[in-house]
C-alpha positions in Angstrom: -25.0 1.1 12.9 -22.8 -1.3 10.4 -19.6 0.1 9.5 -18.6 -0.9 5.9 -14.9 -2.0 5.4 -12.9 -2.7 2.1 -9.4 -4.0 2.7 -8.0 -4.2 -0.7 -8.0 -1.2 -3.4 -5.4 0.6 -5.8 -4.9 4.0 -7.1 -2.8 5.3 -10.2 0.3 4.8 -7.8 0.2 1.1 -8.9 1.4 0.2 -12.5 -2.0 -1.4 -13.3 -4.1 1.3 -11.5 -6.0 4.3 -12.9 -7.7 6.1 -10.4 -6.4 9.3 -8.7 -6.6 9.0 -4.8 -9.2 11.5 -4.6 -11.3 9.7 -7.2 -11.0 6.4 -5.4 -12.2 8.0 -2.1 -15.0 10.0 -3.8 -16.2 6.5 -5.6 -16.1 4.9 -2.2 -18.1 7.5 -0.5 -20.7 7.3 -3.0 -20.8 3.4 -2.4 -21.3 3.8 1.2 -18.1 2.6 2.2 -16.7 3.9 5.6 -13.2 2.8 5.4 -11.0 1.6 2.8 -7.3 0.4 2.9 -5.4 1.5 -0.2 -2.8 -1.2 -1.0 -0.9 -0.3 -4.4 1.8 -2.5 -5.6 5.1 -2.0 -4.0 4.5 1.5 -2.4 2.6 3.3 0.3 2.3 6.5 -1.6 -1.2 6.1 -2.7 -2.3 5.2 0.8 -0.4 8.3 2.3 -2.3 10.6 -0.3 -5.5 8.9 0.5 -5.0 9.4 4.2 -4.0 13.2 3.8 -7.2 13.9 1.7 -9.3 11.8 4.1 -7.9 13.8 7.2 -9.1 17.1 5.5 -12.6 16.1 4.4 -14.9 14.1 6.7 -17.3 13.2 4.2 -14.5 10.9 2.5 -13.9 7.4 4.0 -11.4 6.7 6.5 -8.1 5.2 5.1 -5.9 2.6 6.2 -2.6 2.8 4.2 -0.9 -0.4 3.0 1.1 -2.1 0.4 0.8 -5.1 -1.9 4.2 -6.3 -1.8 5.8 -8.7 -4.3 7.6 -11.2 -2.3 9.9 -14.0 -3.6 7.1 -16.3 -3.1 4.1 -14.0 -4.2 2.1 -11.1 -3.0 1.6 -10.3 0.6 -0.3 -7.2 1.6 0.8 -4.9 4.9 -1.8 -2.7 6.3 -1.2 0.2 8.5 2.2 1.0 7.0 4.0 4.4 6.8 7.0 3.4 4.8 7.4 1.4 1.6 8.7 -2.0 2.1 10.9 -3.4 -0.8 10.0 -6.1 -3.1 11.9 -9.0 -3.6 12.2 -10.0 -0.1 11.4 -13.6 1.4 7.9 -14.1 3.0 9.3 -14.3 6.6 11.6 -11.1 5.9 8.4 -9.1 4.5 6.3 -10.4 7.6 8.9 -9.1 9.7 9.3 -5.5 7.9 5.7 -5.2 8.0 5.4 -5.8 11.7 8.5 -3.6 12.4 6.2 -0.6 11.4 3.4 -1.9 13.9 1.4 -3.5 10.6 -0.8 -6.3 10.2 0.0 -9.1 7.6 -2.9 -9.7 5.1 -2.9 -12.5 2.5 -4.6 -11.2 -0.6 -6.2 -13.9 -2.8 -4.1 -16.7 -1.8 -5.5 -19.6 -3.6 -6.1 -17.8 -6.9 -3.9 -19.7 -9.5 -4.5 -17.0 -12.4 -2.7 -14.0 -10.4 0.4 -13.2 -8.3 -0.8 -15.0 -5.4 1.5 -16.9 -2.9 2.9 -19.9 -4.8 1.0 -23.3 -3.8 4.1 -24.7 -1.9 4.3 -21.6 0.3 0.7 -21.4 1.3 0.8 -23.2 4.4 3.8 -21.0 5.6 2.1 -17.7 4.2 -1.1 -18.7 6.2 1.0 -18.9 9.5 2.5 -15.6 9.1 -0.7 -14.0 8.2 -2.8 -12.2 10.6 -5.8 -12.1 8.2 -6.6 -14.2 5.2 -8.6 -12.7 2.1 -11.4 -15.1 1.6 -13.6 -12.9 -0.9 -11.8 -10.7 -3.6 -13.7 -8.7 -6.2 -11.5 -10.0 -8.9 -11.7 -13.7 -8.4 -12.7 -15.3 -11.5 -13.8 -18.4 -9.9 -16.1 -18.9 -6.6 -13.5 -22.0 -6.2 -10.8 -19.8 -5.2 -12.5 -17.9 -2.4 -14.0 -21.3 -1.0 -10.5 -22.4 -0.9 -8.9 -19.4 0.7 -12.0 -19.5 3.4 -10.9 -23.1 4.1 -7.3 -21.9 4.7 -8.4 -19.4 7.1 -10.5 -22.1 9.0 -7.7 -24.5 9.1 -5.0 -22.0 10.4 -7.6 -20.2 12.7 -7.2 -16.8 11.0 -9.5 -13.9 10.7 -11.1 -13.4 7.5 -11.0 -10.3 5.4 -12.5 -9.1 2.0 -11.4 -6.7 -0.6 -12.8 -5.2 -4.0 -9.2 -5.3 -5.2 -10.5 -2.2 -7.3 -8.2 -0.9 -9.8 -10.9 0.9 -12.1 -14.0 3.0 -11.0 -16.4 0.2 -11.5 -14.8 -2.0 -9.2 -14.7 0.0 -6.2 -17.2 -1.1 -3.5 -17.7 -4.5 -5.2 -16.9 -6.5 -2.0 -17.0 -5.1 1.7 -17.3 -6.3 5.1 -19.5 -5.1 8.2 -17.9 -4.4 11.3 -19.2 -2.6 14.5 -16.8 0.5 14.6 -13.7 2.0 12.7 -11.1 -0.8 12.9 -7.8 0.2 14.7 -4.6 -1.8 14.4 -5.0 -3.3 17.8 -8.5 -4.4 17.1 -9.0 -5.2 13.8 -7.9 -9.1 14.0 -10.6 -9.5 16.7 -13.1 -7.3 14.9 -12.8 -9.3 11.8 -13.8 -12.5 13.8 -17.1 -11.0 14.1 -17.7 -9.4 10.7 -20.4 -10.1 8.2 -19.1 -10.1 4.6 -21.4 -8.5 2.0 -21.3 -8.3 -1.9 -22.8 -5.6 -4.0 -22.6 -8.0 -7.0 -22.9 -11.8 -6.6 -22.8 -15.0 -8.6 -22.3 -15.3 -12.0 -22.5 -11.4 -12.6 -19.4 -10.8 -10.0 -17.4 -13.1 -11.9 -18.2 -12.0 -15.3 -17.3 -8.6 -14.1 -14.0 -9.9 -12.8 -13.0 -11.3 -16.3 -13.6 -7.9 -18.1 -11.4 -6.3 -15.1 -8.7 -8.6 -15.7 -8.8 -8.1 -19.4 -8.8 -4.3 -19.0 -5.6 -4.8 -16.7 -3.8 -6.7 -19.4 -4.3 -4.2 -21.8 -3.4 -1.4 -19.7 0.0 -3.2 -18.8 0.6 -3.6 -22.5 -0.2 -0.2 -23.1 2.0 1.3 -20.5 4.9 -1.0 -21.5 4.6 0.2 -25.1 4.8 3.9 -24.3 7.8 3.5 -21.9 9.5 1.8 -24.7 8.7 4.4 -27.0 10.0 7.2 -24.7 13.1 5.4 -24.1 13.6 4.7 -27.9 
């Protein structure tokens, strides 16, 4: 029986996320996901909280703890992490820190020019360092971004991953990958070479929803920044 995997999700531990860990897991379970990676911005706390919840409730999806790390050259995800890796390091140092924990280097939305993807002049090096390249992202505003990412993965001989990049409830389970069984750190790269990707939304409807999500994220950031300034006044 296929095992549904989503490798990119956020909780309220991210500055632009709103979902409590338990809420993310319950929605993911309702969408038929068997395993999700929780990849909050610059912290593993959301992922560790989700692992604890899933360990005590077998009805919830299994969890891979990760972090979407802000490097000097753009964003890189570490999967299978247990400790937060600091922001502001070089690509090479960030990859070293991920692997020092036994983790995998996952390159999110690498060709998306509208977000904090790896900068264009660093993409080749980032692809060389990566174990997995994200070739479908639930927040991509243009299908061309995903096509270019797939081309990057093929050129560099990398495994391909997909992720909903969910920050809000309606985004959870937008994108998933089918694999044969629960992935572990030691077999994930090989397993993804055999995966079959699927979308819960497709075509124009998917990209339209992504625009709405991006606008909501922008408004959320403005609102939180305003509240922070008000409290500090």
